[in-house]
C-alpha positions, 0 to 999 in steps of 0.5 A: 475497534480498539478493544478488538485490535488490542485483544488480538494484539494486532497493529494497524497502519491507521494508528502507527502511521497517524492516518488522518482518516482514522476516525472515519474508517474506525467508525465504519468498522474498517482498518488496514492491518499491519503485520510483522510488528510495528518496528520498521527496519528502514528510516523513510523520512516521510513515515510515522511508523517507528524504526527499530529492531523488530521481534520475530513474526508472530505465528498467531498473527494470521489467525488473528487477522482472519478473526478480526476480518470475520468479526468486523464483517469486512468485505475488503481487507487490506494487509500491509506491513513494516519493512523487514529487511532483517528476515531472510524472506522479507516477511513474504511467508507471513503475507502468504499465511495471512492470505491463506488464513483470511481466505479460509475464514471469510469471503473478503476481497484481499488486498496486500500492500507490501514492501519491496522485498529488496527486489528478491523475485522469489519473495515477491512471487511467493506472495503473488502465487498466494493469489491476493485479489490486489497487489499494492506497492507504493512508489511514494514519490518521484525518483529525484526525491528518493535520496531525501525521502526514501534513502533506503529504497530504489525507484527503479526497484519498486517499478520492477516489483510492480512489473514482475507482479503484473507479469507473474499473474495478470489476473491480480490487480496491480496498484500503486500510490504516491504522495504530492507536496514534497517538492515534485514538479508536474512533469515529474509526476507525469513521468511516474504515471507513465512508468506505472502504466508501463509496469502494468498498474491498473489502480492508482492513489494520490494524496497530500503529504502531511508531515507527521512531526517536526523531525520528518521531511518538511511539506513543500506545499499543499496541492489544491483540489483542482490540481488533484482533479487534473492529476486524476484526469491525466492518470485516467487518460494514460489508461489507469482503470481506477484513480483516487486523488485528493488531499486525504487519499491514502493507499488503502482509503476506501480501497473497496470502492476503488476495487469495485471501480476496477471490476467494471473495467476488467479489460484494462487489468491484464494489459499495461 
């Protein structure tokens, strides 16, 4: 896996974000591709991906992602990116190019996990109109914690991204995720779940926040498996068609299995 990624000059969020599931996923021949470089223009205090001045988009990157998808025989490919506030289109054209390249070369289900594109609807619609199978954008945490955890993001803007994505094309599965253990209260989590359903989200991931380094936001507490199960049941009661909740759950962890669960609940997908 590492040799293939190195040859094609591809980044993965598995490596850049220090994902705890990297050994399991790499051993199974799966990875989440991170396009548009490995330097982010934002400085979220929970994230291990490095910040800095990124280079221009690589014109060969879409073909390389498609080649890796075909070589690995992926049935479900997840494509994410660093946030590129420096680009006029937020990097949306590169997402489109990757979706089109993968679709030309494979029959894989395509899931994108995008930044908020600074709330620019034209950029978001460009990606949705390329018809990924799943559109994922994470709210990450409860609104009260945004100033400390995601100081350059806006909770309501992220909700609007999800709402617009769902309204633009209800046939595209809308998905979001959040971390717990940052200091949120259960009632705040409930309100986020309600907001996500109102925005049209059909799929949800919830996982334990793990501090990447002493320089990052501190873990407030470790949520128990029983609490994760309670959150899962709460989300299902609110109408989410598929929920993955647990200490090591991440946005793209076992994404194929979550999508397959959605496929058996299609009636939920087109209505919040």
